C-alpha positions as a printed Julia matrix, in Angstrom:
459×3 Matrix{Float64}:
 -19.07   -6.22   -3.36
 -21.11   -9.03   -1.78
 -22.64   -8.92    1.7
 -20.27  -11.71    2.7
 -17.2    -9.64    1.74
 -18.55   -6.54    3.51
 -19.17   -8.6     6.64
 -15.64  -10.03    6.5
 -14.11   -6.54    6.15
 -16.08   -5.23    9.13
 -15.05   -8.2    11.27
 -11.41   -7.69   10.33
 -11.5    -3.95   11.09
 -13.17   -4.49   14.46
 -10.63   -7.2    15.28
  -7.7    -4.91   14.51
  -9.23   -2.1    16.59
  -9.61   -4.52   19.49
  -5.98   -5.55   19.24
  -4.82   -1.93   19.21
  -6.84   -1.13   22.32
  -5.82   -4.2    24.31
  -2.15   -4.73   23.46
   0.73   -3.21   25.38
   4.13   -2.56   23.77
   6.97   -4.92   24.61
   9.92   -6.65   22.94
  10.36  -10.38   22.29
  13.47  -11.25   20.3
  13.83  -14.19   17.84
  17.02  -16.06   17.12
  19.1   -13.36   15.36
  18.17  -10.87   18.07
  19.17  -13.36   20.79
  22.51  -13.9    19.06
  23.35  -10.23   18.48
  21.8    -8.93   21.71
  20.0    -6.29   19.63
  16.33   -5.52   19.12
  14.52   -6.75   16.0
  14.19   -3.05   15.09
  17.92   -2.9    14.36
  17.6    -5.24   11.36
  13.99   -4.64   10.27
  11.59   -1.8     9.72
   8.92   -4.45   10.3
   9.8    -8.06    9.46
  10.7    -9.33    6.96
  11.78   -5.98    5.41
  15.46   -5.26    6.13
  17.17   -2.05    7.18
  20.76   -1.11    6.28
  22.04   -2.89    9.4
  19.99   -5.98    8.57
  21.43   -6.09    5.07
  24.96   -5.8     6.48
  24.28   -8.6     8.98
  23.12  -10.89    6.17
  26.1   -10.06    3.93
  28.48  -10.91    6.77
  27.07  -14.42    6.95
  24.66  -14.03    9.89
  27.69  -14.16   12.19
  27.58  -11.01   14.37
  27.53  -12.42   17.91
  27.24  -10.63   21.24
  25.92  -13.6    23.22
  27.79  -16.03   25.47
  29.71  -18.62   23.48
  31.72  -21.78   23.94
  35.33  -21.33   22.77
  38.16  -23.78   22.43
  41.63  -23.98   20.88
  42.67  -20.31   20.84
  46.06  -19.72   19.23
  47.65  -17.33   16.76
  45.16  -18.5    14.09
  42.09  -17.95   16.27
  39.57  -20.27   17.88
  39.0   -23.76   16.46
  35.57  -23.77   18.09
  33.4   -20.74   18.78
  29.68  -21.45   19.03
  26.86  -19.67   20.8
  25.51  -21.09   24.04
  22.05  -20.02   22.86
  20.62  -22.54   20.36
  19.92  -20.75   17.04
  16.38  -22.13   16.81
  13.27  -20.14   15.95
   9.66  -20.8    14.96
   7.05  -19.03   12.86
   3.28  -19.49   12.79
   0.81  -17.97   10.34
  -2.94  -18.38   10.85
  -5.24  -16.92    8.2
  -8.9   -16.64    7.29
  -9.3   -16.2     3.53
 -12.44  -14.95    1.74
 -12.86  -14.99   -2.05
 -15.37  -12.6    -3.65
 -17.18  -15.38   -5.51
 -17.2   -19.03   -4.36
 -14.44  -21.09   -5.92
 -15.46  -23.78   -8.38
 -13.71  -27.09   -8.88
 -10.65  -28.58   -7.24
  -9.7   -29.49   -3.69
  -9.75  -25.89   -2.46
 -13.36  -25.44   -3.53
 -14.33  -28.74   -1.91
 -12.8   -27.61    1.39
 -14.3   -24.1     1.26
 -17.69  -22.76    2.23
 -19.53  -19.45    2.04
 -17.68  -18.27    5.15
 -14.28  -18.51    3.48
 -11.39  -20.85    4.26
  -9.75  -20.99    7.69
  -6.07  -21.91    7.34
  -4.94  -23.15   10.75
  -2.09  -23.04   10.2
  -1.57  -21.31    6.89
   2.12  -21.98    7.44
   4.26  -23.25   10.3
   8.07  -23.07   10.09
  11.03  -24.09   12.16
  14.37  -22.36   11.58
  18.03  -22.95   12.19
  19.21  -19.37   11.87
  22.48  -17.98   13.15
  26.25  -18.32   13.32
  27.8   -21.74   12.79
  31.37  -20.48   13.22
  32.95  -16.99   13.37
  32.83  -16.71    9.56
  29.95  -19.02    8.65
  26.22  -18.82    9.28
  22.93  -20.1     7.98
  19.25  -19.39    7.46
  17.52  -22.78    7.11
  13.73  -23.03    7.07
  11.56  -26.17    7.4
   7.88  -25.53    6.69
   4.49  -27.18    6.99
   2.34  -25.71    4.23
  -1.45  -25.98    4.39
  -1.73  -25.74    0.6
   0.23  -28.95    0.03
  -0.47  -30.53    3.43
   3.2   -31.48    3.72
   6.3   -30.6     5.74
   9.57  -30.04    3.92
  12.61  -27.94    3.12
  11.89  -24.24    2.52
  14.11  -21.2     1.94
  17.73  -21.96    2.78
  20.82  -19.73    2.61
  24.17  -20.92    4.02
  27.06  -18.42    3.89
  30.78  -18.11    4.44
  31.95  -14.48    4.54
  34.91  -12.34    5.55
  35.8    -8.64    5.59
  38.95   -7.03    4.18
  40.48   -3.58    3.92
  41.53   -2.75    0.36
  43.1     0.69   -0.31
  41.35    2.11    2.76
  37.98    0.77    1.61
  35.84   -2.0     3.05
  35.32   -5.23    1.09
  33.08   -8.14    2.05
  33.62  -11.39    0.15
  31.39  -14.39    0.58
  29.96  -17.64   -0.71
  26.28  -18.51   -0.61
  24.76  -21.98   -0.95
  20.98  -21.69   -1.38
  17.9   -23.32   -2.9
  16.0   -20.35   -4.34
  17.36  -17.73   -6.75
  17.11  -14.3    -5.0
  16.62  -15.75   -1.49
  20.2   -14.66   -0.82
  19.46  -11.08   -1.88
  19.64   -8.28    0.7
  16.86   -6.12   -0.74
  13.12   -6.67   -0.56
  12.56   -5.77   -4.21
  13.0    -9.03   -6.05
  11.04  -12.29   -5.97
  12.01  -14.31   -2.88
  11.47  -11.48   -0.37
   9.14   -9.15   -2.27
   5.7    -7.86   -1.25
   3.22   -9.33   -0.48
   5.24  -11.18    2.15
   2.37  -13.54    2.99
  -0.71  -14.7     1.1
  -3.5   -17.16    1.74
  -2.81  -20.65    0.42
  -6.46  -21.05   -0.61
  -6.52  -17.81   -2.63
  -6.76  -18.04   -6.43
  -3.64  -16.56   -8.03
  -2.5   -16.02  -11.65
  -1.28  -19.15  -13.4
   1.9   -17.71  -14.93
   5.14  -16.43  -13.39
   8.66  -15.86  -14.65
  11.22  -18.66  -14.39
  13.25  -16.86  -11.72
  10.11  -16.63   -9.54
   9.25  -20.31   -9.94
  12.37  -22.28   -9.0
  12.3   -21.96   -5.21
  12.87  -25.31   -3.49
  13.51  -27.23   -6.71
  17.1   -26.11   -7.37
  20.41  -25.75   -5.56
  23.01  -23.11   -6.27
  26.45  -21.9    -5.21
  27.41  -18.27   -5.6
  30.28  -15.84   -5.02
  29.45  -12.3    -3.93
  31.27   -9.07   -3.08
  30.17   -5.86   -1.4
  32.65   -3.02   -1.89
  32.86    0.2     0.12
  29.21   -0.11    1.22
  28.37    0.99   -2.31
  28.58   -1.79   -4.92
  27.17   -5.3    -4.65
  27.94   -7.99   -7.25
  27.17  -11.71   -7.37
  27.5   -14.61   -9.77
  25.9   -17.99   -9.02
  25.13  -21.25  -10.77
  22.05  -23.44  -10.18
  21.19  -27.07  -10.88
  17.92  -28.95  -10.62
  17.53  -30.52   -7.17
  14.19  -32.43   -7.24
  12.47  -33.07   -3.93
  10.56  -36.31   -3.47
   9.31  -38.29   -6.45
   9.36  -35.84   -9.34
   6.54  -36.54  -11.76
   7.2   -36.95  -15.47
   6.25  -33.63  -17.04
   8.11  -31.33  -14.64
  10.83  -29.19  -16.31
  14.5   -29.86  -15.6
  17.5   -27.55  -16.0
  20.15  -28.92  -18.31
  23.52  -28.63  -16.6
  24.02  -25.32  -14.8
  21.95  -22.14  -15.01
  23.93  -18.92  -14.34
  22.42  -16.2   -12.13
  23.92  -12.7   -11.79
  23.19   -9.65   -9.69
  24.6    -6.09   -9.45
  23.36   -3.23   -7.29
  24.44    0.26   -6.26
  23.36    1.36   -2.79
  24.08    4.43   -0.71
  23.12    5.56    2.8
  22.52    9.21    3.74
  21.91    9.26    7.5
  18.3     8.05    7.81
  17.83    7.53    4.05
  19.08    4.78    1.75
  18.83    4.29   -2.0
  19.36    1.26   -4.24
  19.19    0.59   -7.95
  20.13   -2.73   -9.47
  19.78   -5.41  -12.12
  19.68   -9.21  -12.07
  19.15  -12.11  -14.42
  19.2   -15.83  -15.08
  19.54  -18.03  -18.14
  18.61  -21.7   -18.3
  18.28  -24.49  -20.82
  15.33  -26.62  -19.73
  13.64  -29.79  -20.85
   9.84  -30.0   -20.87
   9.85  -33.04  -18.58
  12.0   -35.22  -16.35
  12.23  -38.23  -18.63
  15.18  -39.12  -20.85
  16.53  -35.74  -22.1
  17.92  -37.3   -25.28
  14.4   -37.86  -26.59
  13.45  -34.25  -27.25
  14.68  -30.71  -27.84
  15.49  -28.28  -25.06
  14.08  -24.81  -24.42
  16.06  -21.7   -23.5
  14.67  -19.19  -21.0
  16.39  -15.85  -20.35
  15.24  -13.53  -17.52
  16.57   -9.98  -17.08
  15.29   -7.73  -14.31
  15.79   -4.26  -12.84
  14.87   -3.04   -9.37
  15.07    0.01   -7.14
  14.35    1.07   -3.57
  14.18    4.16   -1.4
  14.0     3.73    2.37
  13.62    6.22    5.21
  14.07    4.89    8.75
  13.44    7.51   11.42
  12.74    7.2    15.11
   8.96    7.35   14.63
   8.39    7.19   10.88
   9.47    4.5     8.41
   8.84    4.73    4.68
   9.87    2.34    1.87
   9.19    2.72   -1.86
  10.36   -0.09   -4.12
   9.72   -1.83   -7.4
  11.01   -4.35   -9.93
  10.44   -5.53  -13.49
  11.44   -8.83  -15.12
  11.55   -9.43  -18.88
  11.57  -13.04  -20.02
  12.46  -14.37  -23.47
  11.57  -17.97  -24.22
  13.03  -19.94  -27.13
  10.87  -23.03  -27.3
  12.49  -25.98  -29.01
   9.36  -28.11  -29.25
   6.12  -27.36  -31.07
   4.34  -30.71  -31.2
   3.36  -33.34  -28.62
   6.34  -35.23  -27.19
   6.19  -38.9   -26.22
   8.51  -39.86  -23.36
   9.4   -43.43  -22.43
  10.2   -43.51  -18.73
  12.03  -46.74  -17.73
  10.47  -46.63  -14.27
   6.93  -45.85  -15.35
   4.41  -45.7   -18.19
   4.91  -43.97  -21.51
   3.8   -40.33  -21.21
   2.68  -37.97  -23.94
   3.02  -34.28  -23.26
   0.24  -32.53  -25.16
   0.48  -29.05  -23.62
   3.14  -27.6   -25.89
   3.87  -24.14  -27.2
   2.35  -23.02  -30.48
   5.15  -20.5   -31.06
   8.89  -20.96  -31.45
   9.51  -17.9   -29.26
   7.45  -16.16  -26.58
   7.91  -13.24  -24.22
   6.64  -12.62  -20.71
   6.93   -9.55  -18.47
   6.11   -9.07  -14.81
   6.32   -5.81  -12.85
   5.6    -4.78   -9.25
   5.72   -1.57   -7.25
   4.66   -0.77   -3.68
   4.91    1.85   -0.97
   4.93    1.1     2.78
   4.57    3.45    5.73
   4.8     2.63    9.44
   4.4     4.82   12.48
   6.65    3.8    15.37
   6.99    0.34   13.72
   3.57   -0.36   15.17
   0.82    0.69   12.77
   1.4     0.65    9.03
   0.04    0.01    5.57
   1.28   -1.05    2.14
  -0.25   -0.34   -1.27
   1.14   -2.41   -4.14
   0.43   -2.75   -7.85
   1.34   -5.75  -10.02
   1.02   -6.65  -13.68
   1.95   -9.65  -15.84
   1.67   -9.77  -19.62
   3.04  -11.78  -22.49
   2.73  -12.84  -26.1
  -0.3   -14.91  -27.03
   0.27  -18.64  -27.26
  -2.76  -20.92  -27.28
  -0.57  -23.97  -26.71
   1.35  -22.58  -23.76
  -1.5   -20.87  -21.88
  -4.73  -22.73  -21.13
  -6.8   -19.53  -20.93
  -9.73  -18.35  -23.01
  -7.63  -15.6   -24.61
  -4.44  -17.64  -24.94
  -2.48  -14.98  -23.03
  -1.13  -14.86  -19.43
  -2.07  -11.22  -18.7
  -3.01  -10.38  -15.09
  -3.01   -7.12  -13.15
  -4.27   -5.74   -9.87
  -3.68   -4.14   -6.5
  -2.79   -5.4    -3.02
  -3.71   -3.25   -0.01
  -2.49   -4.36    3.41
  -2.95   -2.85    6.88
  -0.71   -4.12    9.7
  -0.61   -3.78   13.45
   2.59   -4.8    15.27
   2.03   -4.68   19.05
   5.38   -6.46   19.62
   8.34   -6.64   17.28
   7.78  -10.37   16.71
   3.98  -10.26   16.36
   2.07   -8.95   13.35
  -1.65   -8.82   12.61
  -2.58   -8.15    8.98
  -5.67   -7.38    6.94
  -4.97   -7.76    3.22
  -7.21   -7.2     0.2
  -6.23   -8.23   -3.35
  -8.16   -6.74   -6.3
  -7.81   -8.02   -9.87
  -8.29   -5.74  -12.88
  -7.39   -8.62  -15.21
  -6.83  -12.32  -14.58
  -5.24  -14.97  -16.82
  -5.73  -12.94  -19.97
  -9.14  -11.28  -19.58
 -11.36   -9.06  -17.46
 -14.46  -11.21  -18.01
 -14.81  -14.92  -18.79
 -11.08  -15.47  -18.49
 -11.37  -19.25  -18.11
 -11.9   -21.78  -20.87
 -15.1   -22.57  -18.98
 -17.04  -19.25  -19.27
 -18.69  -17.56  -16.35
 -15.89  -16.47  -13.99
 -14.54  -12.92  -14.12
 -11.32  -11.42  -12.83
 -13.04   -9.61   -9.95
 -14.54  -12.9    -8.73
 -11.05  -13.76   -7.48
 -10.72  -10.65   -5.31
  -9.52  -11.93   -1.95
  -9.67  -10.69    1.63
  -7.28  -12.23    4.14
  -6.99  -11.71    7.89
  -3.73  -13.12    9.26
  -1.82  -13.46   12.52
   1.94  -13.82   11.94
   3.94  -14.84   15.03
   7.72  -15.26   15.36
   9.61  -16.79   18.3
């Protein structure tokens, strides 16, 4: 480890110690807490990880309301207007200092970095509309400024209509979800949209390959029907379409028609413990670019995943163990360069094409989190990606996407809406190799090890 990395670790540790000594416990409640009149600790172990009550609140459409409201038109069918007097507006700010083990080479990030790391101020800033719209409808809508892209735009969005029924003396929740990111509607923190790590530095170097279901956030829109029966069985079926934002460049993949997404999970609470085991998947026909789809052959991508979670939420101690695995099968309908004539722009030739007719890709994650009094905690996570070799699909020295490593994070939460984190990511393998992974030799997997110090504030 370099002297620069050691210095950064010492600064981070001293900073966290200073925060622990100086901060006094208190409660400051964001928008859902204002609406429900309940502490953040009711819905979260530590945000964004949900408890059983938080999962129930989300399934019921974000509509639980114990605040003052404006009502009008009461009759035998109920109120025609019932909205909270408290605006459902919240904000989030992340500020991070990111240090990479070896200086980054090439690209805008390297040009904006120095030997002292990269200060991201902000790393991310978000505004939310989050809360009940009507007695049976609610929303989680996020607008974000991202330092990596330098732009402000639509982020994770989940709009729900839900109702509860009694069927044969059992409880049944039925709902609809309209969202822009497969798995953002999920109630568990095991699968992509809400999985650990919950925050990373935008200037960090990360593996080049991810599964389809991890990569569609913000570029699709989907409508789904879900049911939660007897606080035991969750099932969902959704359909997604491409929803390009801004001027989509020729070369970006498009979904042909609708892509089905499905999800099933069994969950059970035992006093302070809860268990979950589930499966999910998505299938899509895609085109290799956004030009005229009649000019070339489509691909078919099929993702199937499994996940599980154990959670203990006591008065002083909180423990969560979770993991997931996604298997992806790719049937690639093109194996030579494709020329696309775009009526609104120049003719484009796509030269980065697969060498194989079929490929596979697998990604797996597991982590364990412990908190004392929801104030001091740590998470240790392991991740691995691997797939079949394809020199046309992967621009790596080995022609494979394989990456693996560990993420260790220490958190201090002096208030329920304020988190200070120190996170270290270690790579055992990166983009196919341990050493000289790039097509330009000289950079090793461990050179991308990253230390991040972050302040994460919610209001």
